Structure formats: C-alpha cells, structure tokens
N, C-alpha and C positions, 0 to 999 in steps of 0.2 A: 760823332754824337756829343762828345764833351765840348767841342768848339761850339756846336749849336746851342747847347745848354748855357754856355757862358754868354753868348750873344743875347739869348732870350732873357737871361738873368740881368744883364746890363740894361736892356731896354726896359724891363720891369722896374729896375732901380730908378732909372731916370723918370719914368712915369709916376712912381710913388713920390719922389722928391717934388715934382711939379705940383702934384695934387696937394701935398702937405703944405707947400709954400703958398699956393693960390687956391684954397678950397672954395672960395666964393665964386671963382671964375669957372670952375669945372662942375661942381655939384649942382644938380638941378634945383632951382628954387621952387618950393612947393607953391603951386598956384591953382590951376584948374583941376578939380578932383577927377573928372572923368578921363581926361587925357593922361594925367599922372598915373591913375590906377590902371589904365589899359597898357601903358608903357611898362609898368612894373610887372604885370601879369605876363605880358608877351616876353619880357626879358627873362623871367624865371623859366618860361617854356623853352626859350632859345637855349638857355644854359643847360637845361636837362636834355634837350634833344642833341645838343653838341656833345655832351658827355656820352650819350648813348651811341652816337656815331663813332666816337673814339674807342669806346669799349668794344663795339662790334668789329671795327676795322682791325684793332690789335688782336682780338681773339681769333677772328677769322684768318688773319695772316699767320698767326702762330700755329694753327692747325693745318693749314693748306699750302704753305710756302715750300715745305720740304727743305728748310734751311736755305732758301733762295735759289733752289734748282729749277723752279717753275715760275711762270708769270701768273700771278693771281688775277683772275678775271671774273670771279663770281662774288656773291654776297654784296657788300657795300662797294666793292671794286667794279661791279657791273653798273653801278649808278654814276659814280665819278671815279676818276683815276687817283684822286688824292682825298679819300674820305676822312683821314685823320686831320688834314688841314681844313677840310670843311667843318669838322667838329670844332677846331680852334676858332674859326670864323664865327660860328654860331655862338660859342661861349663868350667871345669878346663882344659881339653885338648885344648879347643878353645883359652883360655887365653894364655896358653903356646905357642901355634902355632903363635899367633899374636905378642907376645912380646919377648919371651925368646929363648935362644939357644936350639938346638934340643935335647941335652942331658938332658935338664930340664924335658922332657917328662917322662923319667925313674924315676926321683926324684918324680915327681907328682904322678905317678902310685904307687910308693912304699909308699908314705905318705897316699894316698887314701886307699890302701889295708890295711895298718896297722890301720888306723883310723876307717874304716867301717866294716872290716871283722868280728871282735868280736861283733860289734853292730848288724850286720845282724844275726849272729848266736844266739845272745840273743833274738832278736825279733822272729826268727823262732821257738825257743824253747817255747816261750810264746804262739805263734799262734798254735803250735802243742798241747799244753795243753788246749787251749780254743776251738779248732776245731779238736778234735782227729780223727774224722771219715772222714772228707773231706780234711784236710790239707796235709796228706801224699800223696794222689792221685794227688792233685794240684802240689806238688813239683815234682812228676814224670813227669808231663805233661809240666810244665813251667820252663824254666831256671831261675837261681837266679838273674843274673844282665846283662849278655850278651845275646842279642836276637838271635834266630835261623836265619841264613841267608836265609834258605828256606822260613820261614814265612814272612820275610821282602820282599822277591821277589815275592811271590805268592799271598799274601793278599793285598787288598786295604788298603792304609795307614789309611783311615778313620775308619777301623774296629778296629785297635789297638791304634789309637791316636785320639779318639773323643775330640772335643774341642768346647767350647762355648765362645762367646765374653765376657760374664760375668765372666768366669773363667780367661780369659786373663787380664781383667781389674784389677782383684785382684792382679795379678802378675806384672802389668805394671811398677810399681816403681822399682822392682829389675831387670826387663828386661832392662829398659833404663839405670839404674845405671851401670850395668856390661858392657853393650854394649858401652856406651859413655866413660867410664873410659878406656876400652881397645882401642878404636879408638883414643882418645885424647893422651894417653900415647904413642901410636905407631906413631902418626902424627908428633910429635915434632922431633923425630929422622929421620923420612922420609924426612921432609922438609930440615933439616939441611944437610943431607948426599946426597940426590939425586936431590934436587931442586923442585920447585913448579910444573913443567910440569909433571914429572913422578908421583908426589904425587896426582895430579888431576886425572890422568889416573887410579891409584889404587883406589882412592875414588869413581870413577864412577863404578868400578867393585864391590866395597863393597855396594854401593847404589843399584846396580842391584840385588845383593844377598838379601839385606834387602827387596826390592820390591817383589821378588819371594816368600819370606817367608810371607809377608803380604798377598799375594794372597793365599798362602797355608793355612794360618789361616782362611781366608774368606771361602775357599773351604771346610775345615774341619768343620767349624761352621755351614755351610749350610747343609752339609751331616748329621751332628749330629742332627740338628733340624728336618730335613726331616725324619730321622730314628725314632725320638721320636714321630712325628706325625703319621707315619705308624703304630707304635706299639699301640698308643692310639686308632687308628681307628679299 
C-alpha cells in the first residue's frame, strides 16, 4: 500500500508541475457557453459518482470481507470487479471535464491504463491463487472495470451501489477536497472571462447537481438500511 501511495503521489507531483509550468496548454479556454457549461456539470457529476463508488466499495468490503477470508461478490463488486478503480476513473474524468481541454481526456485515460492495468492483473493473479474455485467463475460473470450497460439500466442502483452514511463520513474529507478544489480552480477563470452573472447561473446548476447527489446518498443509505433489517428479520 505504501509503495502504491508513493507511485500515485509521484504521478500527481509530475502532473501538478506540468500544469503549473504550462497552464495555457492544459486549462480549457473559455469559449462556447453551452459546451463549457455541460462539461462542467457532467464533470461535477462524475466526481461525485466516483466518490460514491469508492465509499460504497470500501464500506461494503470492510463489512463483508471477514478480513480477506471470503471473496466479495455482492454490492458494487457484483457490478465490476474493481469498483474502487472505477471510482478513481470517474473522478479523474470529472476533473478533466471541469478544468482542462478536451484532448486531456485521452492523456488521462492513457495514464490511468498504464498505471492500473498491471496493478489489476497482479491483484487478479493473487485472488485466483487465494480463491481458485470461485474466482474464475466470478471473472466470467462480472466485468473487470467497465460495468455492463444492461445491468446499469435494468437493476435498481441500490442493488449495486449500497451506501451507509457512516461509510460516506469516512470519505467526506476526500470528497470535499476534490470537489472544492475543482470548483474553485474553475471559478477563477469563469469570473474573469464571462463575468459574474453567467458564473452564478453555472454555479446554480452545479448546486442543483450536488443537491441531487445528496438526495441520492440519502435514498441509497435508506434502502441499504432497510435491506439489512429485512435480512435480519
């Protein structure tokens, strides 16, 4: 884990240095209102959804893994085998959509693939050794990191994204940090280029998205608690 954090920290350091040295290259030039506004709103939604996946995956794993003695196959792990990495993918895409030029999406996807594909293969090899009887079948049923559109559309979101407020509280620091950094970084250029009126309109749209996600968290936590009560009864 420490090695992974060091590598991620080094990558982030390089990214920050490049952005500081070449801000005009990376930051999106404020141009067309509709496309910029849509990208920013979608970006905020991706960041929040990614954080929810990470909170759900960590919380579900902590309650059901029995300290690594069983293979987790329910909750977000029934949607994809690596829900926490899916969360990182969504958060990264969200930040790019909020702040950077469109072509930066391809750079992010390339860096993400290079960084995590070998790590995922290594973890899968370890899980196959630990759970040789159940893991191969699990891999056949559940995709690695990109969820099945059919499952997303046909199943209730509470089935594959269980959530508890206690899980969210543990992640609230990182959720607020990423969200506020993205909003504040985007706000400076917006006010300077478009003026306060247009900026206020966009902020109201973002507030609406955040409000919808707060309601979604409440809905998922309520459904998760009700399901647990039904099982216990």
